[in-house]
C-alpha angles and dihedrals in degrees: 000000000000092000092055091049090049091048091049091050092051094046091049092047090049093049092047090050093047093048092053091046093050093050092059093053127088112254095256095052088041091060094047092048092046092051091049094049091047090054093050091047091052092048093048092047093048089047092051091047090052094045091050093046097245095118131038117241090242088060089050090054091048089051092048090050091053092044097049097021100127092044093043092050093056092046092049092050091050091050093052094096088054090053090054090048090051091050089054090051093048092065110283091126119100124263093253090068096229091130094245119137123235116250120230092250093056106122094206094058112108108205098179116086117249112265114261115245114231105225112216116240121222119228093255095047091050089052090050093049091053094041093242135133138193119011106326121194126234094268093051091048093050094046093050089048093050092049092052098041090051089060100038104034113128089239090059099048099279122111139247095252095058093042092053092043088054090047093050090048089054093047092049095051093045090050091050090050091054093048090051092051 
Protein backbone atom coordinates (compact mmCIF):
# COMPACT_ATOMS: atom_id res chain seq x y z
CA UNK A 1 0.00 0.00 0.00
CA UNK A 2 2.81 2.41 0.90
CA UNK A 3 4.67 1.62 -2.31
CA UNK A 4 1.62 2.48 -4.44
CA UNK A 5 1.13 5.73 -2.56
CA UNK A 6 4.80 6.64 -3.01
CA UNK A 7 4.62 5.78 -6.72
CA UNK A 8 1.49 7.94 -7.12
CA UNK A 9 3.20 10.88 -5.38
CA UNK A 10 6.29 10.55 -7.60
CA UNK A 11 4.20 10.36 -10.77
CA UNK A 12 2.11 13.37 -9.72
CA UNK A 13 5.20 15.43 -8.89
CA UNK A 14 6.86 14.46 -12.19
CA UNK A 15 3.78 15.41 -14.22
CA UNK A 16 3.48 18.73 -12.36
CA UNK A 17 7.16 19.52 -12.99
CA UNK A 18 6.90 18.52 -16.67
CA UNK A 19 3.79 20.66 -17.19
CA UNK A 20 5.48 23.77 -15.79
CA UNK A 21 8.63 23.13 -17.82
CA UNK A 22 6.64 22.68 -21.03
CA UNK A 23 4.68 25.92 -20.48
CA UNK A 24 7.93 27.92 -20.44
CA UNK A 25 9.16 26.63 -23.83
CA UNK A 26 8.33 27.95 -27.31
CA UNK A 27 5.83 25.77 -29.25
CA UNK A 28 8.40 24.11 -31.55
CA UNK A 29 10.70 23.10 -28.68
CA UNK A 30 7.64 22.07 -26.67
CA UNK A 31 6.56 19.58 -29.36
CA UNK A 32 10.06 18.12 -29.63
CA UNK A 33 10.47 17.77 -25.87
CA UNK A 34 6.98 16.30 -25.47
CA UNK A 35 7.70 13.68 -28.15
CA UNK A 36 10.99 12.78 -26.47
CA UNK A 37 9.35 12.47 -23.03
CA UNK A 38 6.52 10.41 -24.47
CA UNK A 39 9.03 8.04 -26.09
CA UNK A 40 10.92 7.68 -22.82
CA UNK A 41 7.67 7.04 -20.94
CA UNK A 42 6.66 4.32 -23.40
CA UNK A 43 10.07 2.63 -23.19
CA UNK A 44 10.08 2.74 -19.38
CA UNK A 45 6.53 1.43 -19.06
CA UNK A 46 7.24 -1.41 -21.51
CA UNK A 47 10.44 -2.24 -19.62
CA UNK A 48 8.58 -2.36 -16.31
CA UNK A 49 5.84 -4.54 -17.86
CA UNK A 50 8.45 -7.01 -19.19
CA UNK A 51 10.32 -7.13 -15.88
CA UNK A 52 7.10 -7.72 -13.95
CA UNK A 53 6.03 -10.44 -16.38
CA UNK A 54 2.99 -8.53 -17.61
CA UNK A 55 4.29 -8.36 -21.18
CA UNK A 56 6.17 -10.82 -23.38
CA UNK A 57 9.58 -9.70 -24.67
CA UNK A 58 8.34 -9.95 -28.26
CA UNK A 59 5.65 -7.40 -27.43
CA UNK A 60 8.37 -5.16 -26.02
CA UNK A 61 10.29 -5.37 -29.28
CA UNK A 62 7.16 -4.50 -31.27
CA UNK A 63 6.46 -1.54 -28.96
CA UNK A 64 10.05 -0.40 -29.38
CA UNK A 65 9.74 -0.64 -33.14
CA UNK A 66 6.63 1.53 -33.08
CA UNK A 67 8.22 4.02 -30.71
CA UNK A 68 11.50 4.37 -32.56
CA UNK A 69 10.26 3.25 -35.97
CA UNK A 70 11.42 6.15 -38.09
CA UNK A 71 14.84 6.26 -36.43
CA UNK A 72 15.21 2.48 -36.55
CA UNK A 73 14.29 2.28 -40.22
CA UNK A 74 17.01 4.75 -41.16
CA UNK A 75 19.52 2.89 -39.02
CA UNK A 76 18.55 -0.48 -40.52
CA UNK A 77 18.91 0.85 -44.05
CA UNK A 78 22.35 2.27 -43.25
CA UNK A 79 23.37 -1.11 -41.79
CA UNK A 80 22.36 -3.04 -44.92
CA UNK A 81 25.92 -3.10 -46.36
CA UNK A 82 27.13 -4.60 -43.08
CA UNK A 83 24.52 -7.34 -43.40
CA UNK A 84 25.76 -8.23 -46.86
CA UNK A 85 29.34 -8.30 -45.55
CA UNK A 86 28.25 -10.61 -42.70
CA UNK A 87 26.56 -12.98 -45.16
CA UNK A 88 29.82 -13.19 -47.13
CA UNK A 89 31.72 -14.07 -43.99
CA UNK A 90 29.16 -16.71 -42.95
CA UNK A 91 29.95 -18.91 -45.93
CA UNK A 92 28.34 -17.48 -49.00
CA UNK A 93 31.70 -17.56 -50.78
CA UNK A 94 32.55 -20.35 -53.18
CA UNK A 95 34.59 -23.39 -52.22
CA UNK A 96 37.61 -22.21 -54.19
CA UNK A 97 38.00 -19.40 -51.68
CA UNK A 98 38.36 -16.63 -54.27
CA UNK A 99 35.76 -14.50 -52.49
CA UNK A 100 33.27 -14.68 -55.34
CA UNK A 101 29.65 -15.30 -54.52
CA UNK A 102 27.65 -18.14 -55.98
CA UNK A 103 25.00 -17.17 -58.47
CA UNK A 104 21.48 -18.47 -58.18
CA UNK A 105 21.88 -20.68 -61.26
CA UNK A 106 24.91 -22.49 -59.81
CA UNK A 107 24.04 -26.20 -59.69
CA UNK A 108 26.44 -26.98 -56.85
CA UNK A 109 24.89 -24.49 -54.44
CA UNK A 110 22.89 -26.14 -51.70
CA UNK A 111 20.21 -23.74 -50.49
CA UNK A 112 18.74 -26.04 -47.85
CA UNK A 113 20.39 -26.04 -44.44
CA UNK A 114 22.20 -29.21 -43.40
CA UNK A 115 20.02 -31.54 -41.34
CA UNK A 116 20.63 -31.26 -37.64
CA UNK A 117 21.99 -34.37 -36.09
CA UNK A 118 20.06 -35.54 -33.08
CA UNK A 119 22.59 -36.35 -30.41
CA UNK A 120 21.63 -39.31 -28.30
CA UNK A 121 21.29 -38.63 -24.63
CA UNK A 122 22.52 -41.14 -22.12
CA UNK A 123 20.29 -42.22 -19.24
CA UNK A 124 22.23 -40.19 -16.65
CA UNK A 125 22.31 -37.06 -18.81
CA UNK A 126 18.57 -37.33 -19.45
CA UNK A 127 17.98 -37.59 -15.70
CA UNK A 128 20.09 -34.46 -15.15
CA UNK A 129 18.24 -32.52 -17.85
CA UNK A 130 14.88 -33.25 -16.25
CA UNK A 131 16.22 -32.79 -12.73
CA UNK A 132 15.50 -36.37 -11.66
CA UNK A 133 17.48 -39.06 -9.91
CA UNK A 134 17.24 -42.79 -9.36
CA UNK A 135 14.69 -44.80 -11.33
CA UNK A 136 11.69 -42.50 -11.91
CA UNK A 137 8.36 -43.86 -13.06
CA UNK A 138 6.41 -42.64 -16.10
CA UNK A 139 4.31 -40.15 -14.10
CA UNK A 140 7.41 -38.56 -12.54
CA UNK A 141 9.12 -38.26 -15.92
CA UNK A 142 6.02 -36.71 -17.48
CA UNK A 143 5.57 -34.29 -14.58
CA UNK A 144 9.22 -33.15 -14.71
CA UNK A 145 9.01 -32.76 -18.49
CA UNK A 146 5.83 -30.72 -18.25
CA UNK A 147 7.30 -28.46 -15.56
CA UNK A 148 10.40 -27.69 -17.63
CA UNK A 149 8.73 -27.38 -21.01
CA UNK A 150 6.23 -24.87 -19.62
CA UNK A 151 9.14 -22.65 -18.62
CA UNK A 152 11.39 -23.16 -21.63
CA UNK A 153 9.01 -23.61 -24.58
CA UNK A 154 9.76 -21.27 -27.51
CA UNK A 155 6.25 -19.80 -27.29
CA UNK A 156 6.98 -18.72 -23.72
CA UNK A 157 10.38 -17.13 -24.22
CA UNK A 158 12.54 -20.25 -24.36
CA UNK A 159 14.27 -21.50 -27.47
CA UNK A 160 14.00 -24.45 -29.84
CA UNK A 161 17.26 -26.02 -28.72
CA UNK A 162 16.29 -26.25 -25.05
CA UNK A 163 12.79 -27.51 -25.84
CA UNK A 164 14.13 -30.22 -28.15
CA UNK A 165 16.76 -31.18 -25.56
CA UNK A 166 14.06 -31.56 -22.88
CA UNK A 167 11.90 -33.59 -25.27
CA UNK A 168 14.84 -35.88 -26.13
CA UNK A 169 15.53 -36.40 -22.42
CA UNK A 170 11.91 -37.40 -21.82
CA UNK A 171 11.92 -39.72 -24.83
CA UNK A 172 15.18 -41.33 -23.70
CA UNK A 173 13.89 -41.98 -20.19
CA UNK A 174 10.55 -43.34 -21.40
CA UNK A 175 12.33 -45.60 -23.89
CA UNK A 176 14.64 -46.86 -21.12
CA UNK A 177 11.59 -47.47 -18.94
CA UNK A 178 9.98 -49.63 -21.69
CA UNK A 179 13.12 -51.67 -22.22
CA UNK A 180 13.36 -52.39 -18.50
CA UNK A 181 9.80 -53.64 -18.30
